[in-house]
TORPA-427143 format. One record per residue: residue number from 1; residue in three letters; z, y, x of N, C-alpha, C, O in turn. Coordinates in Angstrom, 1 decimal, padded with zeros to 4 digits. Last residue first. Example, Ala and Ser with C-alpha at 12.3 -4.5 7.8 and 13.67 -1.06 7.14 Angstrom:
    i   aa    n_pz    n_py    n_px   ca_pz   ca_py   ca_px    c_pz    c_py    c_px    o_pz    o_py    o_px
    2  SER   007.1  -002.2   012.8   007.1  -001.1   013.7   007.9   000.0   012.9   008.0   001.1   013.4
    1  ALA   007.8  -005.7   013.2   007.8  -004.5   012.3   007.8  -003.3   013.2   008.5  -003.3   014.2
***
This chain:
    i   aa    n_pz    n_py    n_px   ca_pz   ca_py   ca_px    c_pz    c_py    c_px    o_pz    o_py    o_px
  115  UNK  -015.4  -002.5  -062.7  -014.5  -002.7  -063.9  -014.3  -004.1  -064.2  -013.5  -004.4  -065.1
  114  UNK  -017.3  -002.7  -060.8  -016.2  -001.7  -060.6  -015.1  -001.8  -061.7  -014.1  -001.2  -061.6
  113  UNK  -019.2  -005.2  -059.1  -018.6  -004.6  -060.3  -017.4  -003.7  -060.0  -016.7  -003.9  -059.0
  112  UNK  -021.8  -004.5  -056.8  -020.5  -005.0  -057.1  -020.0  -004.4  -058.3  -020.2  -003.2  -058.6
  111  UNK  -024.9  -005.2  -055.3  -024.2  -004.6  -056.5  -022.9  -005.3  -056.8  -022.8  -006.5  -056.9
  110  UNK  -026.8  -004.6  -052.5  -025.6  -005.3  -053.0  -025.0  -004.5  -054.2  -024.8  -003.3  -054.2
  109  UNK  -029.6  -005.1  -050.5  -029.1  -004.5  -051.7  -027.9  -005.3  -052.2  -028.0  -006.5  -052.3
  108  UNK  -031.1  -004.3  -047.5  -030.1  -005.2  -048.1  -029.6  -004.4  -049.4  -029.3  -003.2  -049.3
  107  UNK  -034.6  -003.6  -047.0  -033.2  -003.2  -047.2  -032.4  -004.3  -047.8  -032.9  -005.2  -048.5
  106  UNK  -037.6  -002.5  -045.5  -036.8  -003.6  -046.0  -035.3  -003.1  -046.0  -034.9  -002.3  -045.2
  105  UNK  -040.9  -001.3  -045.9  -039.5  -000.9  -045.7  -038.7  -002.1  -046.3  -039.0  -002.7  -047.3
  104  UNK  -044.2  -001.3  -044.3  -043.1  -001.9  -045.2  -041.8  -001.4  -044.9  -041.5  -001.0  -043.7
  103  UNK  -045.7   001.9  -043.4  -045.5   000.4  -043.4  -044.4   000.0  -044.4  -043.9   000.8  -045.1
  102  UNK  -045.7   004.6  -043.8  -047.0   004.0  -043.6  -046.9   002.4  -043.6  -047.9   001.8  -043.8
  101  UNK  -043.4   005.8  -046.4  -043.8   005.5  -045.0  -045.1   004.8  -045.0  -045.6   004.3  -046.0
  100  UNK  -042.2   006.0  -048.8  -043.2   007.0  -048.5  -043.8   006.8  -047.1  -044.8   007.5  -046.7
   99  UNK  -040.7   004.2  -051.0  -041.2   004.0  -049.6  -042.4   004.9  -049.5  -043.5   004.6  -049.9
   98  UNK  -037.9   005.4  -052.7  -039.4   005.4  -052.6  -039.8   005.1  -051.2  -039.3   005.8  -050.2
   97  UNK  -035.2   004.8  -054.9  -035.7   004.8  -053.5  -037.2   004.6  -053.5  -037.8   003.8  -054.3
   96  UNK  -032.5   006.3  -056.8  -033.9   005.7  -056.7  -034.2   005.7  -055.2  -033.7   006.4  -054.4
   95  UNK  -029.6   006.9  -058.9  -030.3   006.8  -057.6  -031.7   006.2  -057.8  -032.0   005.6  -058.8
   94  UNK  -026.6   008.1  -060.3  -028.0   007.8  -060.4  -028.6   007.7  -059.0  -028.1   008.4  -058.1
   93  UNK  -023.2   007.1  -061.3  -024.2   007.9  -060.6  -025.6   007.3  -060.7  -025.7   006.2  -061.1
   92  UNK  -021.4   005.2  -062.4  -021.7   006.5  -063.1  -022.8   007.3  -062.5  -023.2   008.3  -063.2
   91  UNK  -020.2   004.0  -059.3  -020.2   003.8  -060.7  -020.5   005.2  -061.4  -019.8   006.2  -061.1
   90  UNK  -022.1   005.2  -056.4  -020.9   004.8  -057.1  -021.2   004.6  -058.6  -022.2   005.1  -059.1
   89  UNK  -024.3   004.1  -054.1  -024.4   004.7  -055.5  -023.2   004.3  -056.3  -023.2   003.2  -056.8
   88  UNK  -024.8   004.6  -050.7  -023.9   004.0  -051.7  -024.1   004.8  -053.0  -024.0   006.1  -053.0
   87  UNK  -026.8   003.8  -048.0  -026.6   004.7  -049.1  -025.8   003.9  -050.1  -026.0   002.7  -050.4
   86  UNK  -027.2   003.7  -044.5  -026.6   003.0  -045.7  -026.4   004.1  -046.7  -025.9   005.2  -046.5
   85  UNK  -029.4   003.2  -041.7  -028.7   004.1  -042.6  -028.3   003.2  -043.9  -028.9   002.2  -044.2
   84  UNK  -030.9   001.4  -040.3  -029.6   001.6  -039.8  -028.8   002.5  -040.8  -027.5   002.5  -040.7
   83  UNK  -034.0   002.9  -040.7  -033.3   001.7  -040.3  -032.0   002.1  -039.8  -031.8   002.9  -038.9
   82  UNK  -033.6   005.9  -042.8  -034.3   005.1  -041.8  -033.5   003.9  -041.5  -032.3   003.8  -041.9
   81  UNK  -034.1   008.3  -045.4  -033.3   007.3  -044.7  -034.2   006.4  -043.8  -035.4   006.3  -044.1
   80  UNK  -034.1   011.6  -046.6  -034.8   010.5  -045.9  -033.8   009.6  -045.2  -032.9   010.0  -044.6
   79  UNK  -033.1   012.6  -049.9  -032.9   012.6  -048.4  -033.8   011.5  -047.8  -034.1   010.5  -048.5
   78  UNK  -032.8   014.6  -052.8  -033.6   013.6  -052.0  -033.3   013.8  -050.5  -033.2   014.9  -050.0
   77  UNK  -030.7   014.7  -055.5  -030.9   015.2  -054.1  -031.6   014.2  -053.3  -031.2   013.1  -053.1
   76  UNK  -030.4   013.2  -057.8  -031.3   014.3  -057.8  -031.5   015.0  -056.5  -032.4   015.9  -056.4
   75  UNK  -028.6   011.2  -056.9  -028.2   012.1  -058.0  -029.1   013.3  -058.1  -028.6   014.4  -058.4
   74  UNK  -030.4   010.7  -054.4  -029.0   010.6  -054.6  -028.5   011.6  -055.7  -028.2   012.7  -055.3
   73  UNK  -033.2   009.1  -053.6  -032.8   010.1  -054.6  -031.3   009.8  -054.8  -031.0   008.7  -055.4
   72  UNK  -034.8   008.7  -050.5  -033.7   008.2  -051.4  -033.3   009.4  -052.3  -033.0   010.5  -051.8
   71  UNK  -037.6   007.5  -048.9  -037.0   008.7  -049.6  -036.0   008.3  -050.6  -036.4   007.5  -051.5
   70  UNK  -037.5   005.5  -045.9  -037.7   005.8  -047.3  -037.1   007.1  -047.7  -036.3   007.7  -047.0
   69  UNK  -038.6   003.3  -043.3  -038.0   004.6  -043.8  -038.3   004.7  -045.2  -039.2   004.1  -045.8
   68  UNK  -038.1   000.3  -041.4  -038.9   001.4  -041.9  -038.1   002.6  -042.3  -037.0   002.8  -041.8
   67  UNK  -035.4  -001.9  -042.0  -036.7  -001.7  -041.4  -037.4  -000.6  -042.1  -037.4  -000.5  -043.3
   66  UNK  -032.9  -001.9  -043.3  -033.1  -002.8  -042.2  -034.3  -002.4  -041.4  -034.3  -002.5  -040.1
   65  UNK  -030.6   000.0  -045.0  -032.0   000.0  -044.6  -032.1  -000.9  -043.3  -031.4  -000.6  -042.3
   64  UNK  -028.7  -000.9  -047.6  -028.6  -000.8  -046.1  -030.0  -001.0  -045.6  -030.6  -002.1  -045.8
   63  UNK  -027.3   000.2  -050.6  -028.6  -000.1  -049.9  -028.3   000.1  -048.4  -027.8   001.1  -048.0
   62  UNK  -025.1  -000.7  -053.1  -025.2  -000.3  -051.7  -026.6  -000.7  -051.3  -027.0  -001.8  -051.5
   61  UNK  -023.9   000.3  -056.3  -024.9  -000.4  -055.5  -024.9   000.2  -054.1  -024.8   001.4  -053.9
   60  UNK  -021.5  -000.6  -058.9  -022.0   000.3  -057.8  -023.0  -000.5  -057.0  -023.0  -001.7  -057.0
   59  UNK  -020.7  -000.7  -062.4  -020.9  -001.3  -061.1  -021.3  -000.2  -060.1  -021.5   000.9  -060.5
   58  UNK  -020.4   000.7  -064.7  -019.6  -000.5  -064.6  -019.8  -001.3  -063.3  -019.2  -002.3  -063.0
   57  UNK  -023.6   001.8  -064.3  -022.4   001.9  -065.2  -021.7   000.6  -065.2  -022.2  -000.4  -065.5
   56  UNK  -026.0   003.6  -062.6  -025.1   002.4  -062.5  -023.8   002.7  -063.4  -023.2   003.7  -063.2
   55  UNK  -029.3   004.6  -063.5  -027.8   004.8  -063.4  -027.1   003.5  -063.3  -027.5   002.5  -063.9
   54  UNK  -032.4   005.2  -061.7  -031.6   004.5  -062.7  -030.1   004.8  -062.4  -029.7   005.2  -061.3
   53  UNK  -035.7   005.6  -060.7  -034.4   006.3  -060.9  -033.6   005.6  -062.0  -034.2   005.4  -063.1
   52  UNK  -037.4   002.7  -059.3  -037.3   003.9  -060.1  -035.8   004.4  -060.3  -034.9   003.6  -060.1
   51  UNK  -038.2   001.7  -056.2  -037.3   001.4  -057.3  -037.0   002.7  -058.1  -036.5   003.6  -057.5
   50  UNK  -041.6   001.6  -055.1  -040.4   002.2  -055.3  -039.5   001.5  -056.3  -040.0   000.7  -057.2
   49  UNK  -044.5   001.9  -052.9  -043.7   001.2  -053.9  -042.3   001.8  -054.0  -041.8   002.4  -053.0
   48  UNK  -045.8   003.2  -050.8  -046.0   003.6  -052.2  -045.2   002.9  -053.3  -045.3   003.4  -054.4
   47  UNK  -045.8   000.3  -048.8  -046.1   001.7  -048.9  -046.4   002.1  -050.3  -047.2   001.4  -051.0
   46  UNK  -043.5  -002.2  -050.2  -044.7  -001.8  -049.4  -044.9  -000.3  -049.6  -044.2   000.4  -050.4
   45  UNK  -040.2  -003.2  -049.8  -041.1  -002.3  -050.6  -042.3  -002.0  -049.7  -042.1  -001.5  -048.5
   44  UNK  -038.0  -005.9  -050.0  -039.1  -005.3  -049.3  -039.9  -004.4  -050.2  -040.3  -004.9  -051.3
   43  UNK  -034.6  -006.8  -050.0  -035.8  -006.2  -050.7  -036.7  -005.6  -049.8  -036.4  -004.8  -048.9
   42  UNK  -032.2  -009.2  -050.2  -033.1  -008.4  -049.2  -034.3  -008.0  -050.0  -035.0  -008.9  -050.6
   41  UNK  -029.4  -009.1  -052.4  -030.7  -009.4  -052.0  -031.2  -008.6  -050.8  -030.6  -007.6  -050.4
   40  UNK  -027.1  -009.6  -054.6  -027.1  -009.5  -053.1  -028.4  -010.0  -052.6  -028.7  -011.2  -052.5
   39  UNK  -025.6  -008.9  -057.6  -026.8  -008.9  -056.9  -026.5  -008.8  -055.4  -025.7  -007.9  -055.0
   38  UNK  -023.1  -008.9  -059.0  -024.3  -009.5  -059.6  -025.5  -009.6  -058.8  -026.5  -010.2  -059.2
   37  UNK  -019.5  -009.3  -058.6  -020.8  -008.6  -058.5  -021.9  -009.4  -059.1  -021.7  -010.4  -059.8
   36  UNK  -017.3  -010.8  -059.2  -017.1  -009.5  -058.4  -018.4  -008.7  -058.3  -018.3  -007.5  -057.9
   35  UNK  -017.3  -013.3  -060.3  -017.0  -012.2  -061.2  -016.8  -010.9  -060.4  -016.2  -010.0  -061.0
   34  UNK  -018.2  -014.9  -058.2  -016.8  -015.0  -058.6  -016.4  -013.8  -059.4  -015.3  -013.3  -059.2
   33  UNK  -020.8  -015.2  -057.2  -020.1  -013.9  -057.1  -018.7  -013.9  -057.5  -017.9  -012.9  -057.2
   32  UNK  -022.2  -017.4  -057.9  -021.6  -017.4  -056.6  -020.8  -016.1  -056.3  -020.3  -015.9  -055.2
   31  UNK  -023.4  -017.0  -060.3  -022.3  -017.9  -060.3  -021.6  -018.0  -058.9  -020.5  -018.5  -058.8
   30  UNK  -026.6  -016.5  -059.1  -025.7  -016.3  -060.2  -024.6  -017.4  -060.1  -024.9  -018.5  -059.9
   29  UNK  -026.8  -016.6  -055.5  -027.2  -017.0  -056.8  -026.2  -016.6  -057.8  -025.0  -016.5  -057.5
   28  UNK  -027.5  -014.5  -052.7  -026.5  -015.2  -053.5  -027.1  -015.5  -054.9  -027.8  -014.6  -055.4
   27  UNK  -030.0  -013.6  -051.9  -029.1  -014.2  -050.9  -027.9  -015.0  -051.6  -027.5  -016.0  -051.1
   26  UNK  -033.3  -013.5  -052.8  -031.9  -013.5  -053.4  -031.0  -014.3  -052.4  -031.3  -015.5  -052.1
   25  UNK  -035.7  -011.3  -051.9  -035.1  -012.6  -051.5  -033.7  -012.6  -051.9  -032.9  -011.8  -051.4
   24  UNK  -038.3  -009.5  -053.4  -036.9  -009.7  -053.2  -036.6  -011.2  -052.8  -037.3  -012.1  -053.2
   23  UNK  -040.2  -006.8  -053.7  -040.4  -008.2  -053.2  -039.0  -008.6  -052.7  -038.6  -008.2  -051.6
   22  UNK  -041.1  -004.7  -056.3  -040.2  -005.0  -055.2  -040.4  -006.5  -054.9  -040.8  -007.3  -055.8
   21  UNK  -044.3  -003.2  -057.0  -043.3  -004.2  -057.2  -042.4  -004.2  -056.0  -042.7  -003.8  -054.9
   20  UNK  -045.4   000.0  -058.4  -045.6  -001.2  -057.6  -044.5  -002.2  -057.9  -043.8  -002.1  -058.9
   19  UNK  -043.1   002.6  -059.3  -044.5   002.1  -059.0  -044.5   000.9  -058.1  -043.7   000.8  -057.2
   18  UNK  -040.3   002.0  -061.4  -040.9   002.5  -060.2  -042.3   001.9  -060.0  -042.6   000.9  -060.5
   17  UNK  -038.9   001.1  -063.7  -040.1   001.9  -063.9  -040.8   002.5  -062.6  -041.7   003.3  -062.7
   16  UNK  -036.9  -000.5  -062.8  -036.6   000.8  -063.3  -037.8   001.7  -063.4  -037.7   002.9  -063.2
   15  UNK  -039.0  -002.5  -060.9  -037.6  -002.2  -061.2  -037.5  -000.7  -061.7  -038.0   000.2  -061.0
   14  UNK  -041.2  -005.3  -061.1  -041.1  -003.8  -061.2  -039.6  -003.5  -061.5  -039.1  -004.2  -062.4
   13  UNK  -041.0  -008.0  -058.8  -040.9  -007.4  -060.1  -040.8  -005.9  -060.0  -040.4  -005.4  -059.0
   12  UNK  -041.0  -011.2  -057.3  -041.6  -009.9  -057.3  -041.5  -009.3  -058.7  -041.9  -009.9  -059.7
   11  UNK  -038.7  -013.4  -055.6  -039.3  -012.9  -056.8  -040.0  -011.5  -056.5  -039.5  -010.8  -055.6
   10  UNK  -037.1  -016.3  -054.4  -037.8  -015.1  -054.2  -038.5  -014.7  -055.5  -038.9  -015.5  -056.3
    9  UNK  -034.2  -018.1  -053.4  -035.1  -017.7  -054.6  -035.8  -016.4  -054.2  -035.1  -015.4  -053.8
    8  UNK  -034.1  -020.2  -050.5  -033.8  -018.9  -051.2  -034.8  -018.7  -052.4  -035.9  -019.0  -052.3
    7  UNK  -035.0  -022.4  -049.2  -034.2  -022.6  -050.4  -033.9  -021.3  -051.1  -033.4  -021.4  -052.3
    6  UNK  -036.2  -021.7  -046.8  -037.1  -022.2  -047.9  -036.3  -022.4  -049.2  -037.0  -022.6  -050.2
    5  UNK  -033.9  -020.9  -045.3  -035.0  -020.0  -045.7  -035.8  -020.4  -046.9  -036.0  -019.7  -047.8
    4  UNK  -031.0  -022.6  -046.4  -032.1  -022.5  -045.6  -033.1  -021.5  -046.2  -033.2  -021.3  -047.4
    3  UNK  -027.7  -022.2  -046.7  -028.9  -022.0  -047.5  -030.1  -021.7  -046.6  -030.1  -020.6  -046.0
    2  UNK  -024.7  -023.9  -046.3  -025.9  -023.3  -045.6  -027.0  -023.3  -046.6  -027.3  -024.3  -047.3
    1  UNK  -021.3  -023.8  -046.8  -022.6  -024.0  -047.4  -023.6  -023.3  -046.5  -023.4  -022.2  -046.0
***
């Protein structure tokens, strides 16, 4: 199967109370995960935009930074991430991501079920 650029589902929405909107391109659609996960997106955050702090229960999330930099909250510990870095939020833990940089930040987001 090939999915062309123009065929991807795109959306803008606020996530977990973070400021601004995330701008997402959905790489897999519902039903394509074979009960193994629920999200595989490329997400862009503009300067000042964020995914608010939230907990994962019954799943885990991976962020892989493609472009730019961000401040990542890993269970209350903040670290700076840049292009090439990967953050994993295991089942039961909390995280958030804030684009504090001067330009856009892009990342791959993957949520897999753990139960």
